[in-house]
mmCIF file as Biopython writes it, N, C-alpha, C and O atoms, coordinates in Angstrom:
data_model
#
loop_
_atom_site.group_PDB
_atom_site.id
_atom_site.type_symbol
_atom_site.label_atom_id
_atom_site.label_alt_id
_atom_site.label_comp_id
_atom_site.label_asym_id
_atom_site.label_entity_id
_atom_site.label_seq_id
_atom_site.pdbx_PDB_ins_code
_atom_site.Cartn_x
_atom_site.Cartn_y
_atom_site.Cartn_z
_atom_site.occupancy
_atom_site.B_iso_or_equiv
_atom_site.auth_seq_id
_atom_site.auth_asym_id
_atom_site.pdbx_PDB_model_num
ATOM 1   N N  . MET A ? 1  ? 0.779  -1.337  0.264   1.0 0.0 1  A 1 
ATOM 2   C CA . MET A ? 1  ? -0.046 0.022   -0.095  1.0 0.0 1  A 1 
ATOM 3   C C  . MET A ? 1  ? 0.767  0.943   -0.060  1.0 0.0 1  A 1 
ATOM 4   O O  . MET A ? 1  ? 1.787  0.827   0.619   1.0 0.0 1  A 1 
ATOM 5   N N  . PRO A ? 2  ? 0.474  2.207   -0.870  1.0 0.0 2  A 1 
ATOM 6   C CA . PRO A ? 2  ? 1.551  3.344   -1.023  1.0 0.0 2  A 1 
ATOM 7   C C  . PRO A ? 2  ? 1.503  4.009   0.119   1.0 0.0 2  A 1 
ATOM 8   O O  . PRO A ? 2  ? 0.525  3.814   0.841   1.0 0.0 2  A 1 
ATOM 9   N N  . THR A ? 3  ? 2.351  4.769   0.463   1.0 0.0 3  A 1 
ATOM 10  C CA . THR A ? 3  ? 2.198  5.714   1.810   1.0 0.0 3  A 1 
ATOM 11  C C  . THR A ? 3  ? 3.036  6.887   1.482   1.0 0.0 3  A 1 
ATOM 12  O O  . THR A ? 3  ? 4.145  6.745   0.967   1.0 0.0 3  A 1 
ATOM 13  N N  . ALA A ? 4  ? 2.516  8.084   1.778   1.0 0.0 4  A 1 
ATOM 14  C CA . ALA A ? 4  ? 3.006  9.660   1.242   1.0 0.0 4  A 1 
ATOM 15  C C  . ALA A ? 4  ? 4.443  9.850   2.629   1.0 0.0 4  A 1 
ATOM 16  O O  . ALA A ? 4  ? 4.698  9.672   3.820   1.0 0.0 4  A 1 
ATOM 17  N N  . ILE A ? 5  ? 4.873  10.229  1.608   1.0 0.0 5  A 1 
ATOM 18  C CA . ILE A ? 5  ? 6.136  10.564  2.685   1.0 0.0 5  A 1 
ATOM 19  C C  . ILE A ? 5  ? 6.967  11.786  2.234   1.0 0.0 5  A 1 
ATOM 20  O O  . ILE A ? 5  ? 6.956  12.025  1.026   1.0 0.0 5  A 1 
ATOM 21  N N  . GLU A ? 6  ? 7.700  12.604  3.060   1.0 0.0 6  A 1 
ATOM 22  C CA . GLU A ? 6  ? 8.175  14.096  2.810   1.0 0.0 6  A 1 
ATOM 23  C C  . GLU A ? 6  ? 9.234  13.671  2.672   1.0 0.0 6  A 1 
ATOM 24  O O  . GLU A ? 6  ? 9.593  12.813  3.479   1.0 0.0 6  A 1 
ATOM 25  N N  . LEU A ? 7  ? 10.289 14.152  1.456   1.0 0.0 7  A 1 
ATOM 26  C CA . LEU A ? 7  ? 11.520 14.235  0.777   1.0 0.0 7  A 1 
ATOM 27  C C  . LEU A ? 7  ? 11.874 15.611  0.584   1.0 0.0 7  A 1 
ATOM 28  O O  . LEU A ? 7  ? 11.034 16.488  0.382   1.0 0.0 7  A 1 
ATOM 29  N N  . SER A ? 8  ? 13.376 15.851  0.659   1.0 0.0 8  A 1 
ATOM 30  C CA . SER A ? 8  ? 14.020 17.158  0.687   1.0 0.0 8  A 1 
ATOM 31  C C  . SER A ? 8  ? 13.914 17.054  -1.400  1.0 0.0 8  A 1 
ATOM 32  O O  . SER A ? 8  ? 13.948 16.084  -2.158  1.0 0.0 8  A 1 
ATOM 33  N N  . GLU A ? 9  ? 13.775 18.669  -1.675  1.0 0.0 9  A 1 
ATOM 34  C CA . GLU A ? 9  ? 13.791 18.706  -2.766  1.0 0.0 9  A 1 
ATOM 35  C C  . GLU A ? 9  ? 15.427 18.555  -3.333  1.0 0.0 9  A 1 
ATOM 36  O O  . GLU A ? 9  ? 15.781 18.538  -4.512  1.0 0.0 9  A 1 
ATOM 37  N N  . LEU A ? 10 ? 16.055 18.481  -2.448  1.0 0.0 10 A 1 
ATOM 38  C CA . LEU A ? 10 ? 17.592 18.148  -3.019  1.0 0.0 10 A 1 
ATOM 39  C C  . LEU A ? 10 ? 17.355 16.667  -3.288  1.0 0.0 10 A 1 
ATOM 40  O O  . LEU A ? 10 ? 17.632 16.443  -4.467  1.0 0.0 10 A 1 
ATOM 41  N N  . LEU A ? 11 ? 16.992 15.683  -2.718  1.0 0.0 11 A 1 
ATOM 42  C CA . LEU A ? 11 ? 17.026 14.296  -2.799  1.0 0.0 11 A 1 
ATOM 43  C C  . LEU A ? 11 ? 16.294 14.399  -4.435  1.0 0.0 11 A 1 
ATOM 44  O O  . LEU A ? 11 ? 16.919 14.386  -5.495  1.0 0.0 11 A 1 
ATOM 45  N N  . ILE A ? 12 ? 15.304 14.466  -4.319  1.0 0.0 12 A 1 
ATOM 46  C CA . ILE A ? 12 ? 14.241 14.299  -5.552  1.0 0.0 12 A 1 
ATOM 47  C C  . ILE A ? 12 ? 15.131 15.013  -6.631  1.0 0.0 12 A 1 
ATOM 48  O O  . ILE A ? 12 ? 15.107 14.386  -7.690  1.0 0.0 12 A 1 
ATOM 49  N N  . ASP A ? 13 ? 15.891 16.116  -6.669  1.0 0.0 13 A 1 
ATOM 50  C CA . ASP A ? 13 ? 16.311 16.951  -7.970  1.0 0.0 13 A 1 
ATOM 51  C C  . ASP A ? 13 ? 17.588 15.879  -7.964  1.0 0.0 13 A 1 
ATOM 52  O O  . ASP A ? 13 ? 18.008 15.742  -9.113  1.0 0.0 13 A 1 
ATOM 53  N N  . GLN A ? 14 ? 18.300 15.104  -7.019  1.0 0.0 14 A 1 
ATOM 54  C CA . GLN A ? 14 ? 19.720 14.092  -7.591  1.0 0.0 14 A 1 
ATOM 55  C C  . GLN A ? 14 ? 18.996 13.227  -8.143  1.0 0.0 14 A 1 
ATOM 56  O O  . GLN A ? 14 ? 19.550 12.653  -9.080  1.0 0.0 14 A 1 
ATOM 57  N N  . ALA A ? 15 ? 17.498 12.774  -7.814  1.0 0.0 15 A 1 
ATOM 58  C CA . ALA A ? 15 ? 17.374 11.549  -8.248  1.0 0.0 15 A 1 
ATOM 59  C C  . ALA A ? 15 ? 16.812 11.531  -10.000 1.0 0.0 15 A 1 
ATOM 60  O O  . ALA A ? 15 ? 16.804 10.545  -10.737 1.0 0.0 15 A 1 
ATOM 61  N N  . LYS A ? 16 ? 16.346 13.017  -10.363 1.0 0.0 16 A 1 
ATOM 62  C CA . LYS A ? 16 ? 15.633 13.136  -11.716 1.0 0.0 16 A 1 
ATOM 63  C C  . LYS A ? 16 ? 16.229 12.224  -12.693 1.0 0.0 16 A 1 
ATOM 64  O O  . LYS A ? 16 ? 15.629 11.345  -13.312 1.0 0.0 16 A 1 
ATOM 65  N N  . PRO A ? 17 ? 18.163 12.689  -12.813 1.0 0.0 17 A 1 
ATOM 66  C CA . PRO A ? 17 ? 18.621 12.561  -14.040 1.0 0.0 17 A 1 
ATOM 67  C C  . PRO A ? 17 ? 18.972 11.068  -14.108 1.0 0.0 17 A 1 
ATOM 68  O O  . PRO A ? 17 ? 19.064 10.508  -15.200 1.0 0.0 17 A 1 
ATOM 69  N N  . PHE A ? 18 ? 19.215 10.268  -12.686 1.0 0.0 18 A 1 
ATOM 70  C CA . PHE A ? 18 ? 19.439 8.783   -12.688 1.0 0.0 18 A 1 
ATOM 71  C C  . PHE A ? 18 ? 18.024 8.179   -13.166 1.0 0.0 18 A 1 
ATOM 72  O O  . PHE A ? 18 ? 18.000 7.360   -14.084 1.0 0.0 18 A 1 
ATOM 73  N N  . ALA A ? 19 ? 17.015 8.541   -12.613 1.0 0.0 19 A 1 
ATOM 74  C CA . ALA A ? 19 ? 15.693 8.118   -12.872 1.0 0.0 19 A 1 
ATOM 75  C C  . ALA A ? 19 ? 15.164 8.095   -14.720 1.0 0.0 19 A 1 
ATOM 76  O O  . ALA A ? 19 ? 14.598 7.174   -15.309 1.0 0.0 19 A 1 
ATOM 77  N N  . GLN A ? 20 ? 15.583 9.393   -15.249 1.0 0.0 20 A 1 
ATOM 78  C CA . GLN A ? 20 ? 15.500 9.464   -16.679 1.0 0.0 20 A 1 
ATOM 79  C C  . GLN A ? 20 ? 16.384 8.374   -17.061 1.0 0.0 20 A 1 
ATOM 80  O O  . GLN A ? 20 ? 15.768 7.434   -17.563 1.0 0.0 20 A 1 
ATOM 81  N N  . ALA A ? 21 ? 17.860 8.188   -16.960 1.0 0.0 21 A 1 
ATOM 82  C CA . ALA A ? 21 ? 18.737 7.369   -17.191 1.0 0.0 21 A 1 
ATOM 83  C C  . ALA A ? 21 ? 18.489 5.927   -17.185 1.0 0.0 21 A 1 
ATOM 84  O O  . ALA A ? 21 ? 18.971 5.168   -18.025 1.0 0.0 21 A 1 
ATOM 85  N N  . MET A ? 22 ? 17.642 5.519   -16.114 1.0 0.0 22 A 1 
ATOM 86  C CA . MET A ? 22 ? 17.520 4.324   -15.947 1.0 0.0 22 A 1 
ATOM 87  C C  . MET A ? 22 ? 15.679 3.886   -16.381 1.0 0.0 22 A 1 
ATOM 88  O O  . MET A ? 22 ? 15.046 2.878   -16.065 1.0 0.0 22 A 1 
ATOM 89  N N  . SER A ? 23 ? 15.339 4.829   -17.016 1.0 0.0 23 A 1 
ATOM 90  C CA . SER A ? 23 ? 13.641 4.563   -17.375 1.0 0.0 23 A 1 
ATOM 91  C C  . SER A ? 23 ? 13.055 4.372   -16.239 1.0 0.0 23 A 1 
ATOM 92  O O  . SER A ? 23 ? 12.040 3.680   -16.315 1.0 0.0 23 A 1 
ATOM 93  N N  . ARG A ? 24 ? 13.451 4.886   -14.824 1.0 0.0 24 A 1 
ATOM 94  C CA . ARG A ? 24 ? 12.199 4.863   -13.947 1.0 0.0 24 A 1 
ATOM 95  C C  . ARG A ? 24 ? 11.518 6.269   -13.542 1.0 0.0 24 A 1 
ATOM 96  O O  . ARG A ? 24 ? 12.098 7.340   -13.717 1.0 0.0 24 A 1 
ATOM 97  N N  . SER A ? 25 ? 10.531 6.182   -13.114 1.0 0.0 25 A 1 
ATOM 98  C CA . SER A ? 25 ? 9.779  7.475   -12.244 1.0 0.0 25 A 1 
ATOM 99  C C  . SER A ? 25 ? 10.740 7.971   -11.219 1.0 0.0 25 A 1 
ATOM 100 O O  . SER A ? 25 ? 11.635 7.132   -11.115 1.0 0.0 25 A 1 
ATOM 101 N N  . VAL A ? 26 ? 10.909 8.848   -10.522 1.0 0.0 26 A 1 
ATOM 102 C CA . VAL A ? 26 ? 11.657 9.530   -9.802  1.0 0.0 26 A 1 
ATOM 103 C C  . VAL A ? 26 ? 11.557 8.570   -8.237  1.0 0.0 26 A 1 
ATOM 104 O O  . VAL A ? 26 ? 12.463 8.234   -7.474  1.0 0.0 26 A 1 
ATOM 105 N N  . ALA A ? 27 ? 10.040 8.319   -8.168  1.0 0.0 27 A 1 
ATOM 106 C CA . ALA A ? 27 ? 9.427  7.486   -7.004  1.0 0.0 27 A 1 
ATOM 107 C C  . ALA A ? 27 ? 10.158 6.229   -6.990  1.0 0.0 27 A 1 
ATOM 108 O O  . ALA A ? 27 ? 10.452 5.706   -5.916  1.0 0.0 27 A 1 
ATOM 109 N N  . GLU A ? 28 ? 10.547 5.584   -8.371  1.0 0.0 28 A 1 
ATOM 110 C CA . GLU A ? 28 ? 10.733 4.268   -8.191  1.0 0.0 28 A 1 
ATOM 111 C C  . GLU A ? 28 ? 12.598 4.492   -8.145  1.0 0.0 28 A 1 
ATOM 112 O O  . GLU A ? 28 ? 13.366 3.712   -7.581  1.0 0.0 28 A 1 
ATOM 113 N N  . GLN A ? 29 ? 12.890 5.399   -8.682  1.0 0.0 29 A 1 
ATOM 114 C CA . GLN A ? 29 ? 14.950 5.685   -8.137  1.0 0.0 29 A 1 
ATOM 115 C C  . GLN A ? 29 ? 14.930 5.281   -6.933  1.0 0.0 29 A 1 
ATOM 116 O O  . GLN A ? 29 ? 15.461 4.277   -6.459  1.0 0.0 29 A 1 
ATOM 117 N N  . ILE A ? 30 ? 13.921 6.570   -6.120  1.0 0.0 30 A 1 
ATOM 118 C CA . ILE A ? 30 ? 14.173 6.904   -4.860  1.0 0.0 30 A 1 
ATOM 119 C C  . ILE A ? 30 ? 14.094 5.368   -4.195  1.0 0.0 30 A 1 
ATOM 120 O O  . ILE A ? 30 ? 15.076 4.899   -3.620  1.0 0.0 30 A 1 
ATOM 121 N N  . GLU A ? 31 ? 12.789 4.600   -4.329  1.0 0.0 31 A 1 
ATOM 122 C CA . GLU A ? 31 ? 13.023 3.336   -4.001  1.0 0.0 31 A 1 
ATOM 123 C C  . GLU A ? 31 ? 14.049 2.299   -4.134  1.0 0.0 31 A 1 
ATOM 124 O O  . GLU A ? 31 ? 14.277 1.450   -3.272  1.0 0.0 31 A 1 
ATOM 125 N N  . TYR A ? 32 ? 14.747 2.425   -5.427  1.0 0.0 32 A 1 
ATOM 126 C CA . TYR A ? 32 ? 15.655 1.435   -5.703  1.0 0.0 32 A 1 
ATOM 127 C C  . TYR A ? 32 ? 16.791 2.333   -5.064  1.0 0.0 32 A 1 
ATOM 128 O O  . TYR A ? 32 ? 17.788 1.787   -5.538  1.0 0.0 32 A 1 
ATOM 129 N N  . TRP A ? 33 ? 17.133 3.098   -4.487  1.0 0.0 33 A 1 
ATOM 130 C CA . TRP A ? 33 ? 18.302 3.806   -3.725  1.0 0.0 33 A 1 
ATOM 131 C C  . TRP A ? 33 ? 18.151 2.829   -2.390  1.0 0.0 33 A 1 
ATOM 132 O O  . TRP A ? 33 ? 18.975 2.059   -1.896  1.0 0.0 33 A 1 
ATOM 133 N N  . ALA A ? 34 ? 16.718 3.163   -1.967  1.0 0.0 34 A 1 
ATOM 134 C CA . ALA A ? 34 ? 16.578 2.389   -0.518  1.0 0.0 34 A 1 
ATOM 135 C C  . ALA A ? 34 ? 16.878 1.155   -0.271  1.0 0.0 34 A 1 
ATOM 136 O O  . ALA A ? 34 ? 17.407 0.757   0.767   1.0 0.0 34 A 1 
ATOM 137 N N  . ARG A ? 35 ? 16.435 0.238   -1.560  1.0 0.0 35 A 1 
ATOM 138 C CA . ARG A ? 35 ? 16.193 -1.083  -1.795  1.0 0.0 35 A 1 
ATOM 139 C C  . ARG A ? 35 ? 18.094 -1.294  -0.868  1.0 0.0 35 A 1 
ATOM 140 O O  . ARG A ? 35 ? 18.538 -1.627  0.231   1.0 0.0 35 A 1 
ATOM 141 N N  . LEU A ? 36 ? 18.750 -0.712  -2.579  1.0 0.0 36 A 1 
ATOM 142 C CA . LEU A ? 36 ? 20.133 -1.152  -2.381  1.0 0.0 36 A 1 
ATOM 143 C C  . LEU A ? 36 ? 21.026 -0.459  -0.694  1.0 0.0 36 A 1 
ATOM 144 O O  . LEU A ? 36 ? 21.965 -1.004  -0.114  1.0 0.0 36 A 1 
ATOM 145 N N  . GLY A ? 37 ? 20.517 0.482   -0.404  1.0 0.0 37 A 1 
ATOM 146 C CA . GLY A ? 37 ? 21.026 0.786   0.584   1.0 0.0 37 A 1 
ATOM 147 C C  . GLY A ? 37 ? 20.955 -0.084  2.089   1.0 0.0 37 A 1 
ATOM 148 O O  . GLY A ? 37 ? 21.710 -0.281  3.041   1.0 0.0 37 A 1 
ATOM 149 N N  . LYS A ? 38 ? 19.463 -0.496  1.643   1.0 0.0 38 A 1 
ATOM 150 C CA . LYS A ? 38 ? 19.204 -1.671  2.967   1.0 0.0 38 A 1 
ATOM 151 C C  . LYS A ? 38 ? 20.075 -2.677  2.817   1.0 0.0 38 A 1 
ATOM 152 O O  . LYS A ? 38 ? 20.686 -3.006  3.834   1.0 0.0 38 A 1 
ATOM 153 N N  . VAL A ? 39 ? 20.334 -3.352  1.656   1.0 0.0 39 A 1 
ATOM 154 C CA . VAL A ? 39 ? 20.858 -4.637  1.490   1.0 0.0 39 A 1 
ATOM 155 C C  . VAL A ? 39 ? 22.160 -4.328  1.402   1.0 0.0 39 A 1 
ATOM 156 O O  . VAL A ? 39 ? 22.917 -5.298  1.445   1.0 0.0 39 A 1 
ATOM 157 N N  . ALA A ? 40 ? 22.785 -2.965  1.260   1.0 0.0 40 A 1 
ATOM 158 C CA . ALA A ? 40 ? 24.325 -2.697  1.770   1.0 0.0 40 A 1 
ATOM 159 C C  . ALA A ? 40 ? 24.679 -2.550  3.208   1.0 0.0 40 A 1 
ATOM 160 O O  . ALA A ? 40 ? 25.731 -2.873  3.760   1.0 0.0 40 A 1 
ATOM 161 N N  . GLU A ? 41 ? 23.537 -1.968  3.751   1.0 0.0 41 A 1 
ATOM 162 C CA . GLU A ? 41 ? 23.768 -2.493  5.376   1.0 0.0 41 A 1 
ATOM 163 C C  . GLU A ? 41 ? 23.580 -3.858  5.912   1.0 0.0 41 A 1 
ATOM 164 O O  . GLU A ? 41 ? 24.241 -4.386  6.806   1.0 0.0 41 A 1 
ATOM 165 N N  . GLU A ? 42 ? 22.703 -4.303  5.325   1.0 0.0 42 A 1 
ATOM 166 C CA . GLU A ? 42 ? 22.899 -5.970  5.667   1.0 0.0 42 A 1 
ATOM 167 C C  . GLU A ? 42 ? 23.801 -6.659  5.510   1.0 0.0 42 A 1 
ATOM 168 O O  . GLU A ? 42 ? 23.916 -7.730  6.107   1.0 0.0 42 A 1 
ATOM 169 N N  . ASN A ? 43 ? 24.960 -6.045  4.368   1.0 0.0 43 A 1 
ATOM 170 C CA . ASN A ? 43 ? 25.506 -7.072  3.842   1.0 0.0 43 A 1 
ATOM 171 C C  . ASN A ? 43 ? 27.192 -6.038  3.232   1.0 0.0 43 A 1 
ATOM 172 O O  . ASN A ? 43 ? 27.629 -5.899  2.090   1.0 0.0 43 A 1 
ATOM 173 N N  . PRO A ? 44 ? 27.723 -5.514  4.544   1.0 0.0 44 A 1 
ATOM 174 C CA . PRO A ? 44 ? 28.757 -4.553  4.091   1.0 0.0 44 A 1 
ATOM 175 C C  . PRO A ? 44 ? 29.791 -5.079  3.797   1.0 0.0 44 A 1 
ATOM 176 O O  . PRO A ? 44 ? 30.683 -4.293  3.480   1.0 0.0 44 A 1 
ATOM 177 N N  . ASP A ? 45 ? 30.161 -6.706  3.766   1.0 0.0 45 A 1 
ATOM 178 C CA . ASP A ? 45 ? 31.332 -6.859  3.093   1.0 0.0 45 A 1 
ATOM 179 C C  . ASP A ? 45 ? 31.020 -7.326  1.882   1.0 0.0 45 A 1 
ATOM 180 O O  . ASP A ? 45 ? 31.668 -8.268  1.427   1.0 0.0 45 A 1 
ATOM 181 N N  . LEU A ? 46 ? 30.126 -6.830  1.261   1.0 0.0 46 A 1 
ATOM 182 C CA . LEU A ? 46 ? 29.789 -7.315  -0.200  1.0 0.0 46 A 1 
ATOM 183 C C  . LEU A ? 46 ? 30.340 -5.935  -1.140  1.0 0.0 46 A 1 
ATOM 184 O O  . LEU A ? 46 ? 30.469 -4.989  -0.363  1.0 0.0 46 A 1 
ATOM 185 N N  . PRO A ? 47 ? 30.543 -5.713  -1.936  1.0 0.0 47 A 1 
ATOM 186 C CA . PRO A ? 47 ? 30.452 -4.855  -3.115  1.0 0.0 47 A 1 
ATOM 187 C C  . PRO A ? 47 ? 29.179 -4.410  -3.702  1.0 0.0 47 A 1 
ATOM 188 O O  . PRO A ? 47 ? 28.252 -5.140  -4.055  1.0 0.0 47 A 1 
ATOM 189 N N  . ILE A ? 48 ? 29.243 -3.096  -3.767  1.0 0.0 48 A 1 
ATOM 190 C CA . ILE A ? 48 ? 27.839 -2.862  -4.177  1.0 0.0 48 A 1 
ATOM 191 C C  . ILE A ? 48 ? 27.418 -3.472  -5.571  1.0 0.0 48 A 1 
ATOM 192 O O  . ILE A ? 48 ? 26.373 -4.106  -5.713  1.0 0.0 48 A 1 
ATOM 193 N N  . PRO A ? 49 ? 28.306 -3.231  -6.572  1.0 0.0 49 A 1 
ATOM 194 C CA . PRO A ? 49 ? 27.829 -4.105  -8.030  1.0 0.0 49 A 1 
ATOM 195 C C  . PRO A ? 49 ? 27.573 -5.337  -7.624  1.0 0.0 49 A 1 
ATOM 196 O O  . PRO A ? 49 ? 26.599 -5.876  -8.148  1.0 0.0 49 A 1 
ATOM 197 N N  . MET A ? 50 ? 28.092 -5.852  -6.945  1.0 0.0 50 A 1 
ATOM 198 C CA . MET A ? 50 ? 27.305 -7.445  -6.425  1.0 0.0 50 A 1 
ATOM 199 C C  . MET A ? 50 ? 26.318 -7.422  -5.974  1.0 0.0 50 A 1 
ATOM 200 O O  . MET A ? 50 ? 25.467 -8.235  -6.335  1.0 0.0 50 A 1 
ATOM 201 N N  . LEU A ? 51 ? 26.038 -6.408  -4.941  1.0 0.0 51 A 1 
ATOM 202 C CA . LEU A ? 51 ? 24.258 -6.175  -4.918  1.0 0.0 51 A 1 
ATOM 203 C C  . LEU A ? 51 ? 23.493 -5.901  -5.514  1.0 0.0 51 A 1 
ATOM 204 O O  . LEU A ? 51 ? 22.319 -6.268  -5.472  1.0 0.0 51 A 1 
ATOM 205 N N  . GLN A ? 52 ? 24.217 -4.891  -6.493  1.0 0.0 52 A 1 
ATOM 206 C CA . GLN A ? 52 ? 23.154 -4.595  -7.727  1.0 0.0 52 A 1 
ATOM 207 C C  . GLN A ? 52 ? 22.886 -5.896  -8.648  1.0 0.0 52 A 1 
ATOM 208 O O  . GLN A ? 52 ? 21.742 -6.292  -8.873  1.0 0.0 52 A 1 
ATOM 209 N N  . ASP A ? 53 ? 23.857 -6.424  -9.079  1.0 0.0 53 A 1 
ATOM 210 C CA . ASP A ? 53 ? 23.496 -7.853  -9.338  1.0 0.0 53 A 1 
ATOM 211 C C  . ASP A ? 53 ? 22.155 -8.405  -8.867  1.0 0.0 53 A 1 
ATOM 212 O O  . ASP A ? 53 ? 21.132 -8.653  -9.505  1.0 0.0 53 A 1 
ATOM 213 N N  . MET A ? 54 ? 22.463 -8.534  -7.496  1.0 0.0 54 A 1 
ATOM 214 C CA . MET A ? 54 ? 21.643 -9.644  -7.007  1.0 0.0 54 A 1 
ATOM 215 C C  . MET A ? 54 ? 20.315 -9.269  -6.703  1.0 0.0 54 A 1 
ATOM 216 O O  . MET A ? 54 ? 19.435 -10.103 -6.488  1.0 0.0 54 A 1 
ATOM 217 N N  . LEU A ? 55 ? 20.031 -7.342  -6.662  1.0 0.0 55 A 1 
ATOM 218 C CA . LEU A ? 55 ? 18.725 -7.160  -7.280  1.0 0.0 55 A 1 
ATOM 219 C C  . LEU A ? 55 ? 18.188 -7.193  -8.660  1.0 0.0 55 A 1 
ATOM 220 O O  . LEU A ? 55 ? 17.016 -6.982  -8.973  1.0 0.0 55 A 1 
ATOM 221 N N  . VAL A ? 56 ? 19.253 -7.505  -9.515  1.0 0.0 56 A 1 
ATOM 222 C CA . VAL A ? 56 ? 18.530 -7.671  -10.381 1.0 0.0 56 A 1 
ATOM 223 C C  . VAL A ? 56 ? 17.940 -9.154  -10.783 1.0 0.0 56 A 1 
ATOM 224 O O  . VAL A ? 56 ? 16.894 -9.438  -11.366 1.0 0.0 56 A 1 
ATOM 225 N N  . SER A ? 57 ? 18.956 -9.978  -10.276 1.0 0.0 57 A 1 
ATOM 226 C CA . SER A ? 57 ? 18.510 -11.546 -10.016 1.0 0.0 57 A 1 
ATOM 227 C C  . SER A ? 57 ? 17.317 -11.717 -9.505  1.0 0.0 57 A 1 
ATOM 228 O O  . SER A ? 57 ? 16.497 -12.383 -10.136 1.0 0.0 57 A 1 
ATOM 229 N N  . LEU A ? 58 ? 16.992 -11.157 -8.278  1.0 0.0 58 A 1 
ATOM 230 C CA . LEU A ? 58 ? 15.935 -11.138 -7.453  1.0 0.0 58 A 1 
ATOM 231 C C  . LEU A ? 58 ? 14.514 -10.689 -8.706  1.0 0.0 58 A 1 
ATOM 232 O O  . LEU A ? 58 ? 13.599 -11.493 -8.882  1.0 0.0 58 A 1 
ATOM 233 N N  . GLU A ? 59 ? 14.548 -9.607  -9.306  1.0 0.0 59 A 1 
ATOM 234 C CA . GLU A ? 59 ? 13.605 -9.409  -10.346 1.0 0.0 59 A 1 
ATOM 235 C C  . GLU A ? 59 ? 13.267 -10.232 -11.379 1.0 0.0 59 A 1 
ATOM 236 O O  . GLU A ? 59 ? 12.166 -10.626 -11.762 1.0 0.0 59 A 1 
ATOM 237 N N  . GLU A ? 60 ? 14.698 -10.494 -11.894 1.0 0.0 60 A 1 
ATOM 238 C CA . GLU A ? 60 ? 14.534 -11.567 -13.036 1.0 0.0 60 A 1 
ATOM 239 C C  . GLU A ? 60 ? 13.828 -13.131 -12.635 1.0 0.0 60 A 1 
ATOM 240 O O  . GLU A ? 60 ? 13.221 -13.873 -13.406 1.0 0.0 60 A 1 
ATOM 241 N N  . LEU A ? 61 ? 14.092 -13.326 -11.341 1.0 0.0 61 A 1 
ATOM 242 C CA . LEU A ? 61 ? 13.350 -14.521 -10.994 1.0 0.0 61 A 1 
ATOM 243 C C  . LEU A ? 61 ? 12.166 -14.478 -10.728 1.0 0.0 61 A 1 
ATOM 244 O O  . LEU A ? 61 ? 11.586 -15.562 -10.674 1.0 0.0 61 A 1 
ATOM 245 N N  . LYS A ? 62 ? 11.440 -13.321 -10.486 1.0 0.0 62 A 1 
ATOM 246 C CA . LYS A ? 62 ? 10.182 -12.989 -10.471 1.0 0.0 62 A 1 
ATOM 247 C C  . LYS A ? 62 ? 9.391  -12.574 -11.579 1.0 0.0 62 A 1 
ATOM 248 O O  . LYS A ? 62 ? 8.168  -12.458 -11.497 1.0 0.0 62 A 1 
ATOM 249 N N  . ALA A ? 63 ? 10.122 -12.320 -12.736 1.0 0.0 63 A 1 
ATOM 250 C CA . ALA A ? 63 ? 9.505  -12.033 -14.069 1.0 0.0 63 A 1 
ATOM 251 C C  . ALA A ? 63 ? 9.546  -13.901 -14.378 1.0 0.0 63 A 1 
ATOM 252 O O  . ALA A ? 63 ? 9.011  -14.253 -15.430 1.0 0.0 63 A 1 
ATOM 253 N N  . GLY A ? 64 ? 9.969  -14.668 -13.760 1.0 0.0 64 A 1 
ATOM 254 C CA . GLY A ? 64 ? 10.071 -16.021 -14.583 1.0 0.0 64 A 1 
ATOM 255 C C  . GLY A ? 64 ? 11.144 -16.076 -15.525 1.0 0.0 64 A 1 
ATOM 256 O O  . GLY A ? 64 ? 11.086 -17.025 -16.307 1.0 0.0 64 A 1 
ATOM 257 N N  . ASN A ? 65 ? 11.987 -15.391 -15.628 1.0 0.0 65 A 1 
ATOM 258 C CA . ASN A ? 65 ? 13.356 -15.548 -16.572 1.0 0.0 65 A 1 
ATOM 259 C C  . ASN A ? 65 ? 14.290 -16.570 -15.921 1.0 0.0 65 A 1 
ATOM 260 O O  . ASN A ? 65 ? 15.155 -16.142 -15.157 1.0 0.0 65 A 1 
ATOM 261 N N  . LEU A ? 66 ? 14.195 -17.842 -16.147 1.0 0.0 66 A 1 
ATOM 262 C CA . LEU A ? 66 ? 14.866 -18.696 -15.437 1.0 0.0 66 A 1 
ATOM 263 C C  . LEU A ? 66 ? 15.530 -19.688 -16.647 1.0 0.0 66 A 1 
ATOM 264 O O  . LEU A ? 66 ? 14.930 -19.862 -17.707 1.0 0.0 66 A 1 
ATOM 265 N N  . SER A ? 67 ? 16.560 -20.181 -16.419 1.0 0.0 67 A 1 
ATOM 266 C CA . SER A ? 67 ? 17.236 -21.205 -16.982 1.0 0.0 67 A 1 
ATOM 267 C C  . SER A ? 67 ? 18.265 -22.265 -16.375 1.0 0.0 67 A 1 
ATOM 268 O O  . SER A ? 67 ? 19.183 -21.829 -15.681 1.0 0.0 67 A 1 
ATOM 269 N N  . VAL A ? 68 ? 18.179 -23.340 -16.555 1.0 0.0 68 A 1 
ATOM 270 C CA . VAL A ? 68 ? 19.134 -23.874 -16.008 1.0 0.0 68 A 1 
ATOM 271 C C  . VAL A ? 68 ? 20.647 -24.090 -16.421 1.0 0.0 68 A 1 
ATOM 272 O O  . VAL A ? 68 ? 20.884 -24.592 -17.520 1.0 0.0 68 A 1 
ATOM 273 N N  . TYR A ? 69 ? 21.569 -23.765 -15.660 1.0 0.0 69 A 1 
ATOM 274 C CA . TYR A ? 69 ? 22.861 -23.830 -15.583 1.0 0.0 69 A 1 
ATOM 275 C C  . TYR A ? 69 ? 23.569 -25.023 -15.964 1.0 0.0 69 A 1 
ATOM 276 O O  . TYR A ? 69 ? 23.467 -25.874 -15.080 1.0 0.0 69 A 1 
ATOM 277 N N  . GLN A ? 70 ? 24.302 -25.431 -17.026 1.0 0.0 70 A 1 
ATOM 278 C CA . GLN A ? 70 ? 24.702 -26.308 -17.782 1.0 0.0 70 A 1 
ATOM 279 C C  . GLN A ? 70 ? 26.165 -26.506 -17.508 1.0 0.0 70 A 1 
ATOM 280 O O  . GLN A ? 70 ? 27.121 -26.200 -18.221 1.0 0.0 70 A 1 
ATOM 281 N N  . PHE A ? 71 ? 26.140 -27.179 -16.128 1.0 0.0 71 A 1 
ATOM 282 C CA . PHE A ? 71 ? 28.201 -27.241 -15.779 1.0 0.0 71 A 1 
ATOM 283 C C  . PHE A ? 71 ? 28.962 -28.365 -16.990 1.0 0.0 71 A 1 
ATOM 284 O O  . PHE A ? 71 ? 28.533 -29.366 -17.565 1.0 0.0 71 A 1 
ATOM 285 N N  . GLY A ? 72 ? 30.077 -27.746 -17.022 1.0 0.0 72 A 1 
ATOM 286 C CA . GLY A ? 72 ? 30.993 -28.265 -18.174 1.0 0.0 72 A 1 
ATOM 287 C C  . GLY A ? 72 ? 30.659 -28.284 -19.332 1.0 0.0 72 A 1 
ATOM 288 O O  . GLY A ? 72 ? 31.433 -28.707 -20.191 1.0 0.0 72 A 1 
#
C-alpha cells in the first residue's frame, strides 16, 4: 500500500537524472536507492555492484526469466 512521505527537494532533484537514465520514475529511483542501501547495510562486506546484480537477479526470478545452468 503506497504511503506518502516527505522528501527533500535536493534528494528529488538528485534522483531525476538517474531516474531518466534508467527509465524509472523519480519515486521508483528513490525506492531503488532505498532497497540498495538496505541491502548494503545488511551485507557490509559485499561490493555495491554485486548487490546491484543480486537485486536484478531477484527481479528476473520474479519475472520468470530462469534457465538451467549447464556445468562443464
